[in-house]
N, C-alpha and C positions, 0 to 999 in steps of 0.2 A: 590449625586447619590443614588437612592433607592437601597436597598439590602435586602437579606434574609439570615438566618443562615441555613447551611446544615452540620450537624455534627460539626467538628472543624473548618470548613472553612466558609467564607462569600462569597456569590455570588452577585456581583454588576451587575446592569443592567440599561439600558436606556429604555425609553418608547417613542414610536412613535405613535401618534394618527392620524388616517385617518377617515374622516367622513363616507365614504362609506364602510368601512370594517365591515363585519358582525360578524366575530369571532376574537379570540385572538390567535396570533401565536408567537412563540419564534424562533429567529434566532441566532445561535452561529457562530461567525467568529473570525478571528485573532484579530479583533478590540474589541471584547468583546461580551456581551449578549444584544440583542435588543428584546424588547417586542413590537409587533405591535398589535394595538387594535383600537377600535373606541372611540369616545368622551364620550360615556355613561358609559363605564366600570370604576368602582371606583378603587382607589389604593388598597383598601382592597382586592378586587377581583383579581387584578393583582398580589399582593403579594401571595395570595393563589394559583394562577395558577403557579407561579414560584416555590413555595415550592413543589407543586405536581410534577413538572417536574425537580426537583433538581438533582435527580440521573442521568437523561438523560443529563442535562446540564453539570454536573461535568464530565461525561464520554467524552463528546465532547470537553470540555476544555482541558482535559488530552491528548486526541488524537492530538489536535492542538499543544499543548506544546511539545509532543514527535516529531511531524513533524518539528516543528521549531528548536528543538535541533539538529535533524539529519542534518539540513542544515548547522549548525555551529558546527563542530566536535571538541569537547574538552573532557577532562577527565570527565566522568559522563554522557556523551551523550549515547543514546541508538539507535542502528541500527538493522533493521530487517534481519533475516536470517532463512529460512525454517519455516516461520510462527510465530517466536518468536522474541522479542526484547532483545538484549544483551547489557550489559554494555561495554563502551569503556574506556580503560585506555591508556593514552599517556605517554610514558616513554621518557623523554628528555635526550639527550646525549650532552655532551659539545663538543666533537670532531665532525668534519664534516663527516656525514654518509648519505648513501642513505636510506630514510625511508622504513621500512618494516612493514608488518601487519601479525599477526598470530591469529588464532582462537583456543581457548583452551576448547571449548565446554561449557564454562560458561561466557566468555567475549572475546572481541577483544582487543588485545594488539598491540599498534603502537609504534615502536621505531623510533624516529626522532630527528634531531637536533633542539635545541631550536629556536623558531621563525618560524618553518615550516609553509608554507601557507596553507590556506583552499583548494585551488585548487589541491595541491599535495596530501593532505589527501583524498580528494574526488576521485582522480585518483587511489589511492591505493585501496579504497573500490570497485570502479568499476572493477578494475583488479581482485580482489578477486571474485566478482560476476561472471565475465566472465569465470574465470578458473573453478569455481564450476558448472556453467551452462554446460560447455563442458563436465565436468566429470560426472554429474548426469543426464542431459537431453538427451545426445546422446544415452545412453543405453535405455532410455524410448522410444525414436523415433524408435530405431531398434526393440524393443519389439512390439510396437503397429503397426509398419509398417508391420510386419509379420502377426500379428493377423488380421489386417484390409485388408491385401493384397493390400496396397497402398504404393508405393515407391516414395519418393521425389527425384527430380533430383539433389537437393542440399540442405544442411542444414547449416545455418550460425547463428552467434550470434552477436548482436549489441545492443547499447543503444537506446531506443525509448521513447518519452515523453508520447504518448497516446495509444500505442498498445502493447499488450503482445506478439503478433505473427502475421505473415502474410504469405500468400501463393500466389505466382504470377501465371499468366496464363500459365507459363512454368513449374509449379509445383516446384518452388524454394521456400523453406520455410525458414523464418527468425524468430528467437526468440529473444525477448528482454531479455538480461541477468539479468535484474532486477527481472525476474521471481523467482530468488533465494531468494527473500524476502518472497515468499508465501509458504504455507504448500505444501507438496508433492502431496496431493490429488488434489489441484488446478492446480499445474504444470502439472499433468497428464491430467487433463481436457483440458488444453490449447493445449497440444500435440495432443490429439485425435481430437480436434476442427480443428487444422490446417491440419492434415492429411486428415480429411474428405473433406476439400476443394479441394483436388486433384481430387476427383470424383464429388463433387458438388461445383461449383464456387460461389454460392451465399448462402444466408441464407433462402433457401426455406424450405418447409415442408419436402421434401426429404432429405435435409441436416440434419435437426434436427432429423429425423427418423434414419439416419445413425449414428449420434452421440449417440442417445439413445440406439442403439443396443449394443454399447460398454461401455457407461457410463450411466447406467440406472438412476442414481440420478443426472444427469447433471443440472437439474433446481435448485436443492439445492446448487450445487457447484457454479453456476452462482451467486446466492444470496450471498454466502460467499465471492466470488471473489469481488463483488461490495462493500461488507463491508470492505475488506482489502484495496481496492482502496481509500477509505476515510481516511485510516490511513497513507498511503504511500505518 
């Protein structure tokens, strides 16, 4: 497999040649690095292109590694909270105990019986996110509800795979408690976004105008939000 040096690490990659492809592209996935190009591009040119993109490739590989680690929670894993990733330490206990999770502002500490399952550990983290969401997002909703003069009929918190929040036709707002992985500025944007749906039920020009009145840099926050979505 071809490779290039980047600092102290080696980036290995595969090459896929397609006759009709005009340019050269790099794809980084959990399976590795794939260079897509045409039959005319030499290996010397491909190596040079990979070297040029090495920083970008390394960043994406690290992001994928962090994402993979989070799915398998062990000592040394890192999980996101309020926009930063924190170290996880699992302290095993010989006696039968109910697992607990604490956050010390520098790392997550999980006390659990030896052999605790991944599902139970994931449940602990989900419960932490939900508790923190209720604690931190509820005051934000109250603050922006007063400022925007838009009051939800209901506010709830649940886990969702694809959406950070939703607002029903009956003005019932639901927040994905995994919002607690994001920085506060992005959480605040999602709150304003969902409250704006009380007045504007779609993503019309009027909707974005309303959001812009209260979050003037909302376009920048959307870009940052999309960036975090690639990490999580």
